[in-house]
A tleap script that builds the chain and sets N, CA, C and O, in Angstrom:
source leaprc.protein.ff14SB
mol = sequence {
  NMET THR CYS GLU LEU CYS GLU LEU LYS ALA
  PRO THR VAL TYR ARG ASP ASP LYS LEU SER
  VAL ILE ILE VAL ASP ASP ALA ALA TYR PRO
  GLY PHE CYS ARG VAL ILE TRP ASN ASP HIE
  VAL LYS GLU MET SER GLU LEU SER ARG GLU
  ASP ARG LEU THR ILE ASN GLU ALA VAL TYR
  GLN VAL GLU LEU ALA LEU VAL GLY VAL MET
  LYS PRO LEU LYS VAL ASN LEU ALA SER LEU
  GLY ASN MET VAL PRO HIE LEU HIE TRP HIE
  LEU ILE PRO ARG PHE GLU ASP ASP ALA GLN
  PHE PRO SER PRO VAL TRP ALA PRO ALA VAL
  ARG THR THR ASP GLU THR VAL LEU ALA ALA
  ARG ARG ALA LEU LEU PRO GLN LEU ALA ALA
  GLU ILE ALA ARG ARG LEU GLU LYS LYS CALA
}
set mol.1.N position { 0.837 -1.181 0.000 }
set mol.1.CA position { 0.000 0.000 0.000 }
set mol.1.C position { 0.889 1.255 0.000 }
set mol.1.O position { 1.837 1.348 0.780 }
set mol.2.N position { 0.578 2.204 -0.869 }
set mol.2.CA position { 1.331 3.455 -0.904 }
set mol.2.C position { 0.679 4.462 0.037 }
set mol.2.O position { -0.526 4.416 0.283 }
set mol.3.N position { 1.481 5.353 0.545 }
set mol.3.CA position { 1.008 6.377 1.470 }
set mol.3.C position { 1.422 7.736 0.912 }
set mol.3.O position { 2.612 8.000 0.739 }
set mol.4.N position { 0.445 8.598 0.632 }
set mol.4.CA position { 0.747 9.899 0.040 }
set mol.4.C position { 1.589 10.778 0.953 }
set mol.4.O position { 2.278 11.674 0.466 }
set mol.5.N position { 1.555 10.549 2.259 }
set mol.5.CA position { 2.365 11.349 3.167 }
set mol.5.C position { 3.781 10.805 3.310 }
set mol.5.O position { 4.710 11.565 3.586 }
set mol.6.N position { 3.957 9.496 3.126 }
set mol.6.CA position { 5.313 8.941 3.098 }
set mol.6.C position { 6.019 9.363 1.812 }
set mol.6.O position { 7.222 9.624 1.803 }
set mol.7.N position { 5.249 9.425 0.730 }
set mol.7.CA position { 5.780 9.784 -0.582 }
set mol.7.C position { 5.400 11.224 -0.902 }
set mol.7.O position { 4.885 11.511 -1.983 }
set mol.8.N position { 5.650 12.113 0.024 }
set mol.8.CA position { 5.222 13.500 -0.054 }
set mol.8.C position { 5.696 14.152 -1.347 }
set mol.8.O position { 6.894 14.238 -1.619 }
set mol.9.N position { 4.735 14.606 -2.129 }
set mol.9.CA position { 5.046 15.267 -3.393 }
set mol.9.C position { 4.853 16.784 -3.305 }
set mol.9.O position { 5.371 17.522 -4.143 }
set mol.10.N position { 4.128 17.240 -2.316 }
set mol.10.CA position { 3.902 18.680 -2.145 }
set mol.10.C position { 5.203 19.354 -1.731 }
set mol.10.O position { 6.010 18.765 -1.012 }
set mol.11.N position { 5.408 20.585 -2.182 }
set mol.11.CA position { 6.618 21.312 -1.757 }
set mol.11.C position { 6.571 21.577 -0.251 }
set mol.11.O position { 5.534 21.951 0.296 }
set mol.12.N position { 7.694 21.378 0.391 }
set mol.12.CA position { 7.759 21.604 1.836 }
set mol.12.C position { 8.321 22.989 2.126 }
set mol.12.O position { 9.159 23.502 1.384 }
set mol.13.N position { 7.845 23.588 3.218 }
set mol.13.CA position { 8.431 24.851 3.670 }
set mol.13.C position { 9.495 24.576 4.728 }
set mol.13.O position { 10.316 25.436 5.044 }
set mol.14.N position { 9.461 23.351 5.269 }
set mol.14.CA position { 10.482 22.921 6.235 }
set mol.14.C position { 10.514 21.402 6.235 }
set mol.14.O position { 9.481 20.738 6.146 }
set mol.15.N position { 11.724 20.869 6.338 }
set mol.15.CA position { 11.882 19.417 6.466 }
set mol.15.C position { 13.183 19.149 7.208 }
set mol.15.O position { 14.217 19.754 6.926 }
set mol.16.N position { 13.108 18.227 8.165 }
set mol.16.CA position { 14.322 17.721 8.806 }
set mol.16.C position { 14.190 16.210 8.884 }
set mol.16.O position { 13.333 15.636 8.214 }
set mol.17.N position { 15.011 15.558 9.679 }
set mol.17.CA position { 14.979 14.095 9.721 }
set mol.17.C position { 13.736 13.551 10.421 }
set mol.17.O position { 13.438 12.363 10.298 }
set mol.18.N position { 13.004 14.393 11.151 }
set mol.18.CA position { 11.835 13.936 11.912 }
set mol.18.C position { 10.495 14.297 11.250 }
set mol.18.O position { 9.575 13.479 11.214 }
set mol.19.N position { 10.394 15.518 10.732 }
set mol.19.CA position { 9.082 15.983 10.273 }
set mol.19.C position { 9.203 16.939 9.100 }
set mol.19.O position { 10.277 17.446 8.777 }
set mol.20.N position { 8.059 17.160 8.480 }
set mol.20.CA position { 7.950 18.090 7.355 }
set mol.20.C position { 6.756 19.005 7.590 }
set mol.20.O position { 5.804 18.644 8.282 }
set mol.21.N position { 6.824 20.188 7.006 }
set mol.21.CA position { 5.706 21.127 7.058 }
set mol.21.C position { 5.401 21.565 5.634 }
set mol.21.O position { 6.294 21.948 4.879 }
set mol.22.N position { 4.119 21.499 5.282 }
set mol.22.CA position { 3.676 21.989 3.977 }
set mol.22.C position { 2.575 23.023 4.180 }
set mol.22.O position { 1.865 23.015 5.186 }
set mol.23.N position { 2.453 23.913 3.197 }
set mol.23.CA position { 1.293 24.790 3.115 }
set mol.23.C position { 0.404 24.160 2.062 }
set mol.23.O position { 0.797 24.026 0.903 }
set mol.24.N position { -0.783 23.778 2.466 }
set mol.24.CA position { -1.721 23.071 1.599 }
set mol.24.C position { -2.264 24.031 0.545 }
set mol.24.O position { -2.595 25.178 0.848 }
set mol.25.N position { -2.349 23.559 -0.679 }
set mol.25.CA position { -2.916 24.362 -1.764 }
set mol.25.C position { -4.444 24.274 -1.675 }
set mol.25.O position { -5.071 23.460 -2.352 }
set mol.26.N position { -5.025 25.122 -0.832 }
set mol.26.CA position { -6.469 25.130 -0.617 }
set mol.26.C position { -6.979 26.540 -0.902 }
set mol.26.O position { -6.727 27.461 -0.125 }
set mol.27.N position { -7.687 26.709 -1.999 }
set mol.27.CA position { -8.132 28.031 -2.441 }
set mol.27.C position { -9.004 28.735 -1.409 }
set mol.27.O position { -8.944 29.958 -1.283 }
set mol.28.N position { -9.810 27.981 -0.669 }
set mol.28.CA position { -10.727 28.576 0.301 }
set mol.28.C position { -10.058 28.876 1.643 }
set mol.28.O position { -10.572 29.671 2.430 }
set mol.29.N position { -8.917 28.242 1.901 }
set mol.29.CA position { -8.243 28.398 3.193 }
set mol.29.C position { -6.755 28.671 3.013 }
set mol.29.O position { -5.928 27.827 3.355 }
set mol.30.N position { -6.400 29.846 2.477 }
set mol.30.CA position { -4.978 30.182 2.368 }
set mol.30.C position { -4.321 30.147 3.746 }
set mol.30.O position { -4.853 30.694 4.712 }
set mol.31.N position { -3.178 29.508 3.825 }
set mol.31.CA position { -2.468 29.375 5.090 }
set mol.31.C position { -2.684 28.041 5.771 }
set mol.31.O position { -2.054 27.771 6.794 }
set mol.32.N position { -3.551 27.200 5.240 }
set mol.32.CA position { -3.788 25.850 5.771 }
set mol.32.C position { -2.457 25.098 5.699 }
set mol.32.O position { -1.887 24.931 4.620 }
set mol.33.N position { -1.974 24.651 6.843 }
set mol.33.CA position { -0.681 23.946 6.917 }
set mol.33.C position { -0.866 22.530 7.438 }
set mol.33.O position { -1.864 22.213 8.085 }
set mol.34.N position { 0.102 21.696 7.146 }
set mol.34.CA position { 0.180 20.370 7.754 }
set mol.34.C position { 1.585 20.163 8.300 }
set mol.34.O position { 2.576 20.479 7.643 }
set mol.35.N position { 1.652 19.629 9.511 }
set mol.35.CA position { 2.899 19.163 10.107 }
set mol.35.C position { 2.828 17.643 10.027 }
set mol.35.O position { 1.921 17.025 10.585 }
set mol.36.N position { 3.784 17.051 9.335 }
set mol.36.CA position { 3.744 15.619 9.023 }
set mol.36.C position { 4.968 14.921 9.605 }
set mol.36.O position { 6.103 15.321 9.349 }
set mol.37.N position { 4.729 13.887 10.382 }
set mol.37.CA position { 5.823 13.064 10.886 }
set mol.37.C position { 6.361 12.265 9.705 }
set mol.37.O position { 5.585 11.639 8.982 }
set mol.38.N position { 7.680 12.275 9.495 }
set mol.38.CA position { 8.251 11.643 8.293 }
set mol.38.C position { 8.096 10.131 8.284 }
set mol.38.O position { 7.785 9.550 7.244 }
set mol.39.N position { 8.309 9.481 9.428 }
set mol.39.CA position { 8.185 8.024 9.477 }
set mol.39.C position { 6.716 7.629 9.476 }
set mol.39.O position { 5.856 8.380 9.938 }
set mol.40.N position { 6.444 6.456 8.957 }
set mol.40.CA position { 5.065 5.989 8.918 }
set mol.40.C position { 4.662 5.520 10.312 }
set mol.40.O position { 4.941 4.394 10.725 }
set mol.41.N position { 3.997 6.428 11.017 }
set mol.41.CA position { 3.519 6.206 12.377 }
set mol.41.C position { 2.050 6.609 12.360 }
set mol.41.O position { 1.699 7.657 11.818 }
set mol.42.N position { 1.203 5.792 12.943 }
set mol.42.CA position { -0.233 6.040 12.893 }
set mol.42.C position { -0.751 6.886 14.056 }
set mol.42.O position { -1.663 7.692 13.872 }
set mol.43.N position { -0.185 6.713 15.238 }
set mol.43.CA position { -0.715 7.368 16.435 }
set mol.43.C position { 0.385 8.078 17.211 }
set mol.43.O position { 1.547 7.677 17.155 }
set mol.44.N position { 0.018 9.138 17.939 }
set mol.44.CA position { 0.966 9.828 18.824 }
set mol.44.C position { 1.542 8.865 19.855 }
set mol.44.O position { 2.704 8.982 20.244 }
set mol.45.N position { 0.724 7.915 20.292 }
set mol.45.CA position { 1.158 6.969 21.325 }
set mol.45.C position { 2.273 6.043 20.841 }
set mol.45.O position { 2.885 5.347 21.652 }
set mol.46.N position { 2.543 6.021 19.551 }
set mol.46.CA position { 3.632 5.213 19.012 }
set mol.46.C position { 4.975 5.939 19.075 }
set mol.46.O position { 6.019 5.327 18.847 }
set mol.47.N position { 4.958 7.229 19.380 }
set mol.47.CA position { 6.185 8.019 19.423 }
set mol.47.C position { 6.815 7.962 20.809 }
set mol.47.O position { 6.128 7.784 21.814 }
set mol.48.N position { 8.120 8.115 20.841 }
set mol.48.CA position { 8.809 8.264 22.122 }
set mol.48.C position { 8.439 9.622 22.719 }
set mol.48.O position { 7.919 10.491 22.019 }
set mol.49.N position { 8.704 9.799 23.992 }
set mol.49.CA position { 8.420 11.076 24.655 }
set mol.49.C position { 9.126 12.217 23.928 }
set mol.49.O position { 8.525 13.264 23.686 }
set mol.50.N position { 10.374 12.025 23.587 }
set mol.50.CA position { 11.154 13.063 22.892 }
set mol.50.C position { 10.518 13.419 21.543 }
set mol.50.O position { 10.425 14.592 21.184 }
set mol.51.N position { 10.087 12.402 20.808 }
set mol.51.CA position { 9.473 12.659 19.508 }
set mol.51.C position { 8.109 13.338 19.647 }
set mol.51.O position { 7.747 14.177 18.822 }
set mol.52.N position { 7.354 12.978 20.687 }
set mol.52.CA position { 6.077 13.673 20.938 }
set mol.52.C position { 6.320 15.149 21.211 }
set mol.52.O position { 5.589 16.006 20.714 }
set mol.53.N position { 7.349 15.446 22.004 }
set mol.53.CA position { 7.691 16.841 22.284 }
set mol.53.C position { 8.128 17.556 21.008 }
set mol.53.O position { 7.810 18.728 20.808 }
set mol.54.N position { 8.856 16.850 20.151 }
set mol.54.CA position { 9.327 17.434 18.896 }
set mol.54.C position { 8.164 17.825 17.991 }
set mol.54.O position { 8.127 18.945 17.483 }
set mol.55.N position { 7.224 16.922 17.787 }
set mol.55.CA position { 6.100 17.255 16.895 }
set mol.55.C position { 5.188 18.299 17.519 }
set mol.55.O position { 4.673 19.166 16.814 }
set mol.56.N position { 4.982 18.231 18.824 }
set mol.56.CA position { 4.149 19.247 19.476 }
set mol.56.C position { 4.786 20.626 19.395 }
set mol.56.O position { 4.080 21.615 19.200 }
set mol.57.N position { 6.094 20.713 19.538 }
set mol.57.CA position { 6.788 21.992 19.410 }
set mol.57.C position { 6.667 22.521 17.984 }
set mol.57.O position { 6.500 23.724 17.783 }
set mol.58.N position { 6.748 21.639 16.999 }
set mol.58.CA position { 6.599 22.077 15.608 }
set mol.58.C position { 5.192 22.611 15.359 }
set mol.58.O position { 5.034 23.648 14.715 }
set mol.59.N position { 4.178 21.924 15.855 }
set mol.59.CA position { 2.796 22.397 15.702 }
set mol.59.C position { 2.660 23.774 16.361 }
set mol.59.O position { 2.040 24.673 15.792 }
set mol.60.N position { 3.222 23.939 17.524 }
set mol.60.CA position { 3.185 25.213 18.243 }
set mol.60.C position { 3.846 26.326 17.429 }
set mol.60.O position { 3.293 27.418 17.298 }
set mol.61.N position { 5.031 26.045 16.883 }
set mol.61.CA position { 5.752 27.065 16.110 }
set mol.61.C position { 5.007 27.427 14.823 }
set mol.61.O position { 4.986 28.594 14.431 }
set mol.62.N position { 4.404 26.449 14.169 }
set mol.62.CA position { 3.619 26.742 12.961 }
set mol.62.C position { 2.393 27.576 13.331 }
set mol.62.O position { 2.033 28.505 12.609 }
set mol.63.N position { 1.752 27.248 14.451 }
set mol.63.CA position { 0.616 28.048 14.899 }
set mol.63.C position { 1.033 29.492 15.157 }
set mol.63.O position { 0.333 30.421 14.756 }
set mol.64.N position { 2.168 29.685 15.823 }
set mol.64.CA position { 2.649 31.047 16.075 }
set mol.64.C position { 2.902 31.785 14.764 }
set mol.64.O position { 2.592 32.971 14.653 }
set mol.65.N position { 3.458 31.099 13.777 }
set mol.65.CA position { 3.690 31.716 12.470 }
set mol.65.C position { 2.367 32.102 11.815 }
set mol.65.O position { 2.241 33.197 11.265 }
set mol.66.N position { 1.382 31.211 11.870 }
set mol.66.CA position { 0.066 31.499 11.299 }
set mol.66.C position { -0.567 32.720 11.961 }
set mol.66.O position { -1.070 33.610 11.277 }
set mol.67.N position { -0.541 32.759 13.274 }
set mol.67.CA position { -1.136 33.876 14.010 }
set mol.67.C position { -0.413 35.176 13.669 }
set mol.67.O position { -1.049 36.208 13.451 }
set mol.68.N position { 0.902 35.124 13.624 }
set mol.68.CA position { 1.683 36.334 13.361 }
set mol.68.C position { 1.528 36.875 11.951 }
set mol.68.O position { 1.484 38.089 11.753 }
set mol.69.N position { 1.444 35.991 10.975 }
set mol.69.CA position { 1.403 36.426 9.574 }
set mol.69.C position { -0.025 36.575 9.056 }
set mol.69.O position { -0.361 37.595 8.454 }
set mol.70.N position { -0.857 35.579 9.282 }
set mol.70.CA position { -2.198 35.566 8.691 }
set mol.70.C position { -3.227 36.334 9.530 }
set mol.70.O position { -4.255 36.759 9.003 }
set mol.71.N position { -2.962 36.514 10.819 }
set mol.71.CA position { -3.869 37.227 11.734 }
set mol.71.C position { -5.294 36.649 11.740 }
set mol.71.O position { -6.260 37.398 11.604 }
set mol.72.N position { -5.430 35.328 11.895 }
set mol.72.CA position { -6.768 34.739 11.907 }
set mol.72.C position { -7.498 35.044 13.210 }
set mol.72.O position { -6.889 35.426 14.210 }
set mol.73.N position { -8.800 34.869 13.174 }
set mol.73.CA position { -9.618 34.975 14.381 }
set mol.73.C position { -9.347 33.775 15.293 }
set mol.73.O position { -9.379 33.900 16.517 }
set mol.74.N position { -9.080 32.616 14.690 }
set mol.74.CA position { -8.865 31.355 15.404 }
set mol.74.C position { -8.003 30.446 14.533 }
set mol.74.O position { -8.022 30.560 13.307 }
set mol.75.N position { -7.253 29.552 15.156 }
set mol.75.CA position { -6.532 28.507 14.431 }
set mol.75.C position { -7.120 27.174 14.866 }
set mol.75.O position { -7.122 26.847 16.053 }
set mol.76.N position { -7.617 26.407 13.909 }
set mol.76.CA position { -8.107 25.058 14.202 }
set mol.76.C position { -6.961 24.077 14.064 }
set mol.76.O position { -6.188 24.137 13.108 }
set mol.77.N position { -6.858 23.174 15.028 }
set mol.77.CA position { -5.874 22.093 15.001 }
set mol.77.C position { -6.622 20.774 14.934 }
set mol.77.O position { -7.597 20.567 15.657 }
set mol.78.N position { -6.167 19.884 14.066 }
set mol.78.CA position { -6.814 18.582 13.955 }
set mol.78.C position { -5.779 17.539 13.570 }
set mol.78.O position { -4.894 17.789 12.752 }
set mol.79.N position { -5.906 16.371 14.172 }
set mol.79.CA position { -5.104 15.222 13.783 }
set mol.79.C position { -6.073 14.070 13.605 }
set mol.79.O position { -6.475 13.424 14.572 }
set mol.80.N position { -6.439 13.823 12.371 }
set mol.80.CA position { -7.475 12.828 12.105 }
set mol.80.C position { -6.856 11.519 11.605 }
set mol.80.O position { -6.897 10.505 12.303 }
set mol.81.N position { -6.295 11.541 10.421 }
set mol.81.CA position { -5.646 10.350 9.887 }
set mol.81.C position { -6.589 9.216 9.552 }
set mol.81.O position { -6.153 8.069 9.455 }
set mol.82.N position { -7.864 9.499 9.372 }
set mol.82.CA position { -8.796 8.431 9.023 }
set mol.82.C position { -8.608 7.970 7.585 }
set mol.82.O position { -8.731 6.780 7.292 }
set mol.83.N position { -8.313 8.898 6.691 }
set mol.83.CA position { -8.122 8.565 5.282 }
set mol.83.C position { -6.690 8.120 5.001 }
set mol.83.O position { -6.457 7.228 4.186 }
set mol.84.N position { -5.742 8.745 5.678 }
set mol.84.CA position { -4.324 8.407 5.545 }
set mol.84.C position { -3.817 8.101 6.949 }
set mol.84.O position { -3.567 9.023 7.726 }
set mol.85.N position { -3.662 6.824 7.287 }
set mol.85.CA position { -3.233 6.482 8.654 }
set mol.85.C position { -1.745 6.786 8.866 }
set mol.85.O position { -0.916 5.888 9.015 }
set mol.86.N position { -1.450 8.063 8.872 }
set mol.86.CA position { -0.072 8.546 8.986 }
set mol.86.C position { -0.135 9.813 9.828 }
set mol.86.O position { -0.882 10.736 9.502 }
set mol.87.N position { 0.632 9.866 10.895 }
set mol.87.CA position { 0.566 10.960 11.853 }
set mol.87.C position { 0.837 12.308 11.192 }
set mol.87.O position { 1.906 12.534 10.625 }
set mol.88.N position { -0.149 13.196 11.275 }
set mol.88.CA position { -0.001 14.557 10.779 }
set mol.88.C position { -1.038 15.445 11.462 }
set mol.88.O position { -2.094 14.988 11.900 }
set mol.89.N position { -0.698 16.719 11.533 }
set mol.89.CA position { -1.576 17.723 12.132 }
set mol.89.C position { -1.985 18.726 11.073 }
set mol.89.O position { -1.156 19.177 10.283 }
set mol.90.N position { -3.262 19.075 11.055 }
set mol.90.CA position { -3.784 20.146 10.218 }
set mol.90.C position { -3.813 21.410 11.069 }
set mol.90.O position { -4.271 21.374 12.211 }
set mol.91.N position { -3.336 22.509 10.535 }
set mol.91.CA position { -3.432 23.813 11.195 }
set mol.91.C position { -4.130 24.742 10.213 }
set mol.91.O position { -3.600 25.049 9.145 }
set mol.92.N position { -5.323 25.185 10.586 }
set mol.92.CA position { -6.174 25.900 9.649 }
set mol.92.C position { -6.537 27.262 10.221 }
set mol.92.O position { -7.231 27.339 11.234 }
set mol.93.N position { -6.073 28.348 9.580 }
set mol.93.CA position { -6.461 29.668 10.051 }
set mol.93.C position { -7.927 29.924 9.705 }
set mol.93.O position { -8.367 29.689 8.580 }
set mol.94.N position { -8.665 30.405 10.689 }
set mol.94.CA position { -10.104 30.629 10.512 }
set mol.94.C position { -10.421 32.113 10.638 }
set mol.94.O position { -9.833 32.837 11.441 }
set mol.95.N position { -11.370 32.533 9.816 }
set mol.95.CA position { -11.803 33.920 9.776 }
set mol.95.C position { -13.329 33.947 9.786 }
set mol.95.O position { -13.975 33.006 9.326 }
set mol.96.N position { -13.901 35.034 10.313 }
set mol.96.CA position { -15.365 35.137 10.359 }
set mol.96.C position { -16.007 35.051 8.980 }
set mol.96.O position { -17.164 34.649 8.856 }
set mol.97.N position { -15.266 35.424 7.954 }
set mol.97.CA position { -15.830 35.416 6.606 }
set mol.97.C position { -15.526 34.132 5.828 }
set mol.97.O position { -15.862 34.038 4.648 }
set mol.98.N position { -14.889 33.134 6.477 }
set mol.98.CA position { -14.619 31.918 5.716 }
set mol.98.C position { -15.903 31.125 5.491 }
set mol.98.O position { -16.902 31.327 6.181 }
set mol.99.N position { -15.862 30.241 4.539 }
set mol.99.CA position { -17.075 29.588 4.016 }
set mol.99.C position { -17.885 28.826 5.062 }
set mol.99.O position { -19.109 28.755 4.946 }
set mol.100.N position { -17.249 28.262 6.066 }
set mol.100.CA position { -17.964 27.446 7.044 }
set mol.100.C position { -18.048 28.058 8.446 }
set mol.100.O position { -18.741 27.517 9.307 }
set mol.101.N position { -17.364 29.161 8.684 }
set mol.101.CA position { -17.295 29.714 10.035 }
set mol.101.C position { -18.694 29.961 10.599 }
set mol.101.O position { -19.547 30.493 9.888 }
set mol.102.N position { -18.953 29.594 11.845 }
set mol.102.CA position { -18.060 29.096 12.882 }
set mol.102.C position { -17.951 27.570 12.935 }
set mol.102.O position { -17.324 27.038 13.852 }
set mol.103.N position { -18.532 26.872 11.996 }
set mol.103.CA position { -18.475 25.407 11.983 }
set mol.103.C position { -17.105 24.927 11.502 }
set mol.103.O position { -16.316 25.728 11.000 }
set mol.104.N position { -16.810 23.630 11.647 }
set mol.104.CA position { -15.547 23.087 11.135 }
set mol.104.C position { -15.441 23.262 9.619 }
set mol.104.O position { -16.453 23.388 8.931 }
set mol.105.N position { -14.235 23.271 9.117 }
set mol.105.CA position { -14.024 23.464 7.672 }
set mol.105.C position { -14.634 22.339 6.848 }
set mol.105.O position { -14.838 22.499 5.645 }
set mol.106.N position { -14.929 21.205 7.476 }
set mol.106.CA position { -15.499 20.070 6.761 }
set mol.106.C position { -17.026 20.130 6.713 }
set mol.106.O position { -17.658 19.265 6.107 }
set mol.107.N position { -17.625 21.143 7.346 }
set mol.107.CA position { -19.086 21.312 7.339 }
set mol.107.C position { -19.516 21.946 6.013 }
set mol.107.O position { -18.683 22.475 5.278 }
set mol.108.N position { -20.799 21.894 5.714 }
set mol.108.CA position { -21.275 22.557 4.500 }
set mol.108.C position { -21.011 24.070 4.550 }
set mol.108.O position { -21.092 24.691 5.610 }
set mol.109.N position { -20.697 24.638 3.400 }
set mol.109.CA position { -20.451 26.080 3.307 }
set mol.109.C position { -21.742 26.852 3.574 }
set mol.109.O position { -22.829 26.433 3.178 }
set mol.110.N position { -21.596 27.981 4.250 }
set mol.110.CA position { -22.741 28.842 4.524 }
set mol.110.C position { -22.594 30.205 3.845 }
set mol.110.O position { -23.519 31.017 3.873 }
set mol.111.N position { -21.432 30.457 3.236 }
set mol.111.CA position { -21.182 31.720 2.540 }
set mol.111.C position { -20.029 31.507 1.567 }
set mol.111.O position { -19.360 30.474 1.585 }
set mol.112.N position { -19.817 32.491 0.733 }
set mol.112.CA position { -18.656 32.510 -0.167 }
set mol.112.C position { -17.777 33.674 0.255 }
set mol.112.O position { -18.250 34.805 0.370 }
set mol.113.N position { -16.514 33.403 0.482 }
set mol.113.CA position { -15.581 34.466 0.861 }
set mol.113.C position { -15.239 35.276 -0.382 }
set mol.113.O position { -15.009 34.717 -1.454 }
set mol.114.N position { -15.208 36.573 -0.231 }
set mol.114.CA position { -14.881 37.474 -1.330 }
set mol.114.C position { -13.505 37.116 -1.908 }
set mol.114.O position { -12.546 36.920 -1.163 }
set mol.115.N position { -13.421 37.036 -3.213 }
set mol.115.CA position { -12.172 36.629 -3.874 }
set mol.115.C position { -11.032 37.611 -3.616 }
set mol.115.O position { -9.878 37.189 -3.551 }
set mol.116.N position { -11.312 38.895 -3.467 }
set mol.116.CA position { -10.230 39.842 -3.185 }
set mol.116.C position { -9.641 39.609 -1.796 }
set mol.116.O position { -8.445 39.805 -1.582 }
set mol.117.N position { -10.479 39.194 -0.861 }
set mol.117.CA position { -10.014 38.871 0.492 }
set mol.117.C position { -9.119 37.628 0.429 }
set mol.117.O position { -8.040 37.600 1.023 }
set mol.118.N position { -9.575 36.607 -0.291 }
set mol.118.CA position { -8.767 35.382 -0.431 }
set mol.118.C position { -7.451 35.681 -1.135 }
set mol.118.O position { -6.411 35.145 -0.751 }
set mol.119.N position { -7.479 36.521 -2.148 }
set mol.119.CA position { -6.248 36.880 -2.871 }
set mol.119.C position { -5.268 37.594 -1.940 }
set mol.119.O position { -4.064 37.344 -1.993 }
set mol.120.N position { -5.777 38.471 -1.097 }
set mol.120.CA position { -4.909 39.166 -0.138 }
set mol.120.C position { -4.289 38.172 0.845 }
set mol.120.O position { -3.123 38.306 1.217 }
set mol.121.N position { -5.066 37.182 1.262 }
set mol.121.CA position { -4.528 36.155 2.162 }
set mol.121.C position { -3.495 35.296 1.434 }
set mol.121.O position { -2.458 34.956 2.006 }
set mol.122.N position { -3.769 34.946 0.185 }
set mol.122.CA position { -2.796 34.150 -0.594 }
set mol.122.C position { -1.486 34.917 -0.769 }
set mol.122.O position { -0.412 34.316 -0.797 }
set mol.123.N position { -1.570 36.221 -0.884 }
set mol.123.CA position { -0.366 37.043 -1.047 }
set mol.123.C position { 0.552 36.959 0.175 }
set mol.123.O position { 1.739 37.267 0.077 }
set mol.124.N position { 0.014 36.546 1.317 }
set mol.124.CA position { 0.810 36.401 2.539 }
set mol.124.C position { 1.557 35.061 2.616 }
set mol.124.O position { 2.398 34.881 3.497 }
set mol.125.N position { 1.267 34.130 1.717 }
set mol.125.CA position { 1.840 32.786 1.825 }
set mol.125.C position { 3.370 32.749 1.747 }
set mol.125.O position { 3.977 31.990 2.503 }
set mol.126.N position { 4.026 33.523 0.878 }
set mol.126.CA position { 5.499 33.514 0.920 }
set mol.126.C position { 6.052 33.973 2.269 }
set mol.126.O position { 7.034 33.423 2.766 }
set mol.127.N position { 5.416 34.979 2.850 }
set mol.127.CA position { 5.834 35.452 4.174 }
set mol.127.C position { 5.589 34.371 5.226 }
set mol.127.O position { 6.417 34.170 6.114 }
set mol.128.N position { 4.465 33.681 5.131 }
set mol.128.CA position { 4.162 32.590 6.063 }
set mol.128.C position { 5.198 31.480 5.937 }
set mol.128.O position { 5.702 30.984 6.945 }
set mol.129.N position { 5.515 31.092 4.719 }
set mol.129.CA position { 6.512 30.028 4.502 }
set mol.129.C position { 7.851 30.422 5.116 }
set mol.129.O position { 8.500 29.608 5.772 }
set mol.130.N position { 8.258 31.652 4.904 }
set mol.130.CA position { 9.532 32.121 5.459 }
set mol.130.C position { 9.514 32.128 6.980 }
set mol.130.O position { 10.507 31.776 7.616 }
set mol.131.N position { 8.387 32.526 7.567 }
set mol.131.CA position { 8.290 32.573 9.031 }
set mol.131.C position { 8.287 31.170 9.634 }
set mol.131.O position { 8.900 30.944 10.677 }
set mol.132.N position { 7.608 30.236 8.991 }
set mol.132.CA position { 7.630 28.849 9.470 }
set mol.132.C position { 9.051 28.313 9.435 }
set mol.132.O position { 9.530 27.747 10.417 }
set mol.133.N position { 9.725 28.490 8.310 }
set mol.133.CA position { 11.103 28.002 8.173 }
set mol.133.C position { 12.009 28.657 9.214 }
set mol.133.O position { 12.820 27.977 9.842 }
set mol.134.N position { 11.881 29.958 9.401 }
set mol.134.CA position { 12.712 30.671 10.380 }
set mol.134.C position { 12.507 30.116 11.788 }
set mol.134.O position { 13.470 29.874 12.515 }
set mol.135.N position { 11.252 29.918 12.160 }
set mol.135.CA position { 10.946 29.439 13.506 }
set mol.135.C position { 11.463 28.009 13.720 }
set mol.135.O position { 12.018 27.703 14.775 }
set mol.136.N position { 11.286 27.148 12.738 }
set mol.136.CA position { 11.676 25.746 12.919 }
set mol.136.C position { 13.181 25.547 12.762 }
set mol.136.O position { 13.760 24.686 13.425 }
set mol.137.N position { 13.813 26.318 11.907 }
set mol.137.CA position { 15.265 26.203 11.778 }
set mol.137.C position { 15.955 26.698 13.036 }
set mol.137.O position { 17.017 26.196 13.405 }
set mol.138.N position { 15.357 27.680 13.695 }
set mol.138.CA position { 15.901 28.194 14.958 }
set mol.138.C position { 15.836 27.122 16.047 }
set mol.138.O position { 16.702 27.067 16.920 }
set mol.139.N position { 14.808 26.271 15.993 }
set mol.139.CA position { 14.634 25.225 17.007 }
set mol.139.C position { 15.536 24.021 16.749 }
set mol.139.O position { 15.820 23.246 17.663 }
set mol.140.N position { 15.983 23.867 15.505 }
set mol.140.CA position { 16.777 22.677 15.136 }
set mol.140.C position { 18.161 22.695 15.742 }
set mol.140.O position { 18.942 21.768 15.525 }
savepdb mol mol.pdb
quit
C-alpha cells in the first residue's frame, strides 16, 4: 500500500529528519498547513516522549507563524488520519468570513468568501513560509 504522506510530493516549507511542514494548496483556506511526521507512524502513542515533544513543538511554532502572519480569528488544530493512517496535524487559520465559520471546515459552506479577500490572504503565503522556516530552523 502506498502512502501519500510517506511519498510526499507537495513542496515543503520545512523538512528535517523527523518531520515536514507543507502549506496546503487550498483556495478557500490560504495558510492551511500540515505538520507531518516523516516516518510511517499512525498514532501519537507510538512516538517516544522526545518525539512527541518534537512534533508538538513544531505544531506550536507553525501556529505562532500562522497567528503572526495571517492574523486569523482562530486557528483550528486537527489530527485525524482516518483517510491516511499517517501521523499529521492540520493547522487551519479561521476567519469570520470563511465559508464554514463558525463550523468546522469540513461542514457545509454557509457563505462565499470574497475573492479579493482570499487573494490578499494568498499574497501572505510567501511570508508565512519564510516565518515557518525561520521558527523551525531556529529550534533545530
